[in-house]
C-alpha positions in Angstrom: 162.6 25.5 190.9 163.3 22.7 188.3 159.6 22.3 187.7 159.2 26.1 187.2 161.9 26.1 184.6 160.4 23.2 182.7 157.0 24.8 182.9 158.4 28.1 181.6 160.2 26.5 178.7 157.2 24.4 177.7 155.0 27.5 177.9 157.3 29.5 175.7 157.4 26.8 173.0 153.6 26.3 173.2 152.8 30.0 172.9 155.3 30.4 170.1 153.7 27.6 168.1 150.2 28.9 168.6 151.0 32.6 167.9 153.3 31.6 165.0 150.6 29.5 163.3 148.0 32.3 163.7 150.3 34.9 162.1 151.8 32.6 159.5 148.6 31.2 157.8 145.1 30.2 158.7 145.5 26.8 157.2 148.6 26.2 159.3 146.7 27.1 162.4 143.8 24.8 161.3 146.2 21.9 160.7 147.8 22.5 164.1 144.5 22.5 165.9 143.3 19.5 164.0 146.3 17.6 165.5 145.4 19.1 168.9 141.8 18.0 168.5 142.8 14.4 167.8 145.3 14.3 170.6 142.8 15.9 173.0 140.0 13.5 172.1 142.3 10.5 172.4 143.4 11.8 175.8 139.7 12.2 176.7 138.9 8.6 175.7 142.0 7.3 177.5 141.3 8.8 180.9 137.5 8.7 181.0 137.0 5.5 179.1 139.6 3.4 180.9 136.9 1.3 182.6 134.8 0.9 179.4 135.1 -1.3 176.4 135.2 1.4 173.7 136.8 -0.7 171.1 136.1 0.5 167.6 134.1 3.4 169.0 137.4 5.2 169.8 138.6 5.1 166.2 135.2 6.0 164.7 135.0 8.8 167.2 138.3 10.2 166.0 137.1 9.8 162.4 133.8 11.6 163.1 135.6 14.3 165.0 138.1 14.9 162.2 135.3 15.2 159.7 133.5 17.7 162.1 136.6 19.7 162.4 137.4 19.8 158.7 133.8 20.6 157.7 133.5 23.5 160.2 136.9 24.8 159.1 136.0 24.7 155.4 132.7 26.5 156.1 134.4 29.1 158.3 137.0 29.7 155.6 134.3 30.1 152.9 135.2 26.9 150.9 132.0 25.0 151.8 128.5 26.2 152.1 127.2 26.1 155.7 124.6 23.4 154.6 127.4 20.9 154.5 127.6 21.0 158.3 124.4 18.9 158.3 126.5 16.0 157.1 127.8 15.7 160.7 124.3 14.7 162.0 124.0 11.3 160.4 127.7 10.7 161.0 127.3 11.2 164.7 124.3 8.9 164.8 126.4 6.0 163.5 127.9 5.9 167.0 124.6 4.5 168.2 124.5 1.9 165.3 128.1 0.8 166.1 127.1 0.2 169.7 124.2 -1.9 168.7 126.5 -4.5 167.3 129.3 -4.2 169.8 127.7 -6.3 172.5 129.2 -4.1 175.3 127.8 -4.1 178.8 127.5 -0.4 179.1 126.3 0.9 175.7 124.9 4.2 177.0 128.2 5.0 178.7 130.1 4.3 175.5 127.8 6.4 173.4 127.9 9.2 175.8 131.6 9.3 176.2 132.2 9.4 172.4 129.7 12.2 171.8 130.6 14.2 174.8 134.3 14.0 173.9 133.6 15.3 170.4 131.3 18.0 171.7 133.6 19.1 174.6 137.0 18.9 172.9 136.7 19.1 169.1 133.8 21.4 168.5 135.3 24.3 170.4 138.6 23.9 168.6 136.8 23.9 165.2 134.8 27.0 166.1 138.1 28.9 166.6 138.3 29.1 162.8 135.4 31.6 162.7 137.6 34.0 164.7 139.6 34.8 161.6 136.6 36.7 160.4 134.9 38.1 163.6 132.5 40.3 161.6 131.4 37.4 159.3 132.0 39.6 156.3 132.6 37.6 153.1 136.2 37.9 151.9 137.4 39.8 155.0 140.0 37.8 157.0 142.7 38.8 159.5 144.4 37.2 162.5 144.3 39.9 165.1 141.0 38.9 166.8 142.1 35.3 167.2 145.5 36.4 168.5 143.8 38.8 170.9 141.5 35.9 172.1 144.5 33.8 173.1 146.3 36.7 174.7 143.3 37.3 176.9 143.0 33.6 177.8 146.6 33.4 178.8 146.5 36.8 180.6 143.6 35.7 182.8 145.3 32.5 183.7 148.7 34.0 184.3 147.6 37.1 186.3 145.1 35.0 188.4 147.9 32.7 189.3 150.3 35.5 190.2 147.8 37.5 192.2 146.6 34.4 193.9 150.2 33.4 194.8 150.9 36.8 196.3 147.5 37.9 197.8 145.4 34.7 197.9 143.6 34.0 201.2 139.9 33.2 200.5 139.1 30.1 198.5 137.1 30.6 195.4 135.7 27.0 195.0 137.3 24.9 197.7 135.3 21.7 196.9 136.6 21.6 193.4 139.9 23.6 193.3 141.4 24.3 196.7 144.2 26.5 195.3 142.0 29.0 193.5 141.3 32.2 195.5 139.0 35.2 195.2 141.9 37.5 195.3 143.6 35.7 192.5 140.5 35.7 190.3 139.7 39.3 191.0 143.3 40.5 190.4 143.4 38.4 187.2 140.1 39.8 186.0 141.1 43.5 186.5 144.4 43.0 184.7 142.8 41.0 181.9 140.2 43.8 181.2 143.1 46.2 181.1 144.9 44.0 178.6 141.6 44.0 176.6 141.6 47.8 176.6 145.3 47.8 175.4 144.4 45.3 172.6 141.7 47.6 171.3 144.3 50.2 170.5 146.2 47.9 168.2 143.8 45.2 167.2 141.0 47.2 165.6 139.0 44.2 164.3 136.4 45.1 167.0 135.7 48.3 169.0 137.1 49.1 172.4 133.8 48.4 174.2 133.5 45.0 172.4 137.1 44.1 173.5 136.2 44.9 177.1 133.0 42.9 177.0 134.8 40.0 175.3 137.5 40.2 178.1 134.8 39.9 180.7 133.2 37.0 178.9 136.6 35.3 178.8 137.2 35.9 182.4 134.1 34.2 183.5 134.0 31.4 181.0 137.7 30.6 181.2 137.5 30.4 185.0 134.4 28.1 184.7 136.3 26.0 182.2 139.2 25.6 184.5 136.8 24.6 187.4 135.0 22.1 185.1 138.2 20.4 184.2 139.2 20.3 187.9 135.8 18.7 188.7 136.3 16.0 186.1 139.8 15.2 187.2 138.7 15.2 190.9 136.0 12.6 190.0 138.8 10.4 188.7 141.2 11.3 191.4 143.9 12.4 189.0 146.2 15.5 189.0 146.7 15.9 185.3 145.0 14.5 182.2 148.3 13.7 180.6 151.9 14.7 180.2 152.2 15.9 176.6 153.2 19.4 177.9 155.9 18.9 180.6 155.0 21.0 183.6 151.5 21.8 182.3 149.9 18.4 182.0 147.9 17.1 179.1 145.9 18.6 176.2 142.8 18.9 178.3 144.7 20.7 181.1 146.2 23.2 178.7 143.0 24.1 176.9 140.4 23.8 179.6 139.7 27.5 179.5 139.4 27.6 175.8 136.8 24.8 175.6 134.2 26.9 177.5 135.2 30.3 176.4 135.1 29.8 172.6 131.3 29.1 172.2 130.3 32.1 174.4 132.7 34.5 172.6 131.4 33.2 169.3 127.9 33.8 170.4 128.7 37.4 171.2 130.3 37.9 167.8 127.3 36.5 166.1 124.8 38.7 168.0 126.7 42.0 168.4 129.6 42.4 166.0 
């Protein structure tokens, strides 16, 4: 019971911060997720690089990640031209140069960890900034689509958990996540699509059909994201990636669904909205 209370209180504060930043101002949201990006990447380095000698690579990785996030944000908000994103390419290749002079015994592992961390954690967070303008129309910005995206992410997670707790019998992916069930996933999916339909009545940034399709995309990708995180943690034999969110674990635990969902939802927006 005590853990449930802590989990609930943490969840309320977390949701309030995220929703508040979305509604308040896009730059506030960007600043919040820049902090989340740095914390998430540091957590990634800490748990997956504990047996490696990352040294200066950790700090340069954070610097390169911060520049990637800022450059994507400025392009998404129309401050920079998209061509400036190309500056990230040589910056990321400096990771290889640093490793050349580091004299580490596992250079490929170090390089891979830094680049994968940036790609897996920071890139999806930065791409969220494009959700302020889902139609990619110059000068048109609003917060409803981004707000709806998070509502669907949280709805899928919450309803899957509740349905699984009540009805769950058949394991969804026993090798990776023994607690997830087909009943929970299906129940969560049905209710999340319903939430997507409801959102379309109030958040008119996209049409009802698009909201339903996006809901389905989120259902699949968010579930896959959760399973991928479970796979990574199982490989290290750990329960949580951190304890920054009491009752919920670390940054990677809290955003595992977001990491995989964002690029696929963005792809749909680019192709069909």
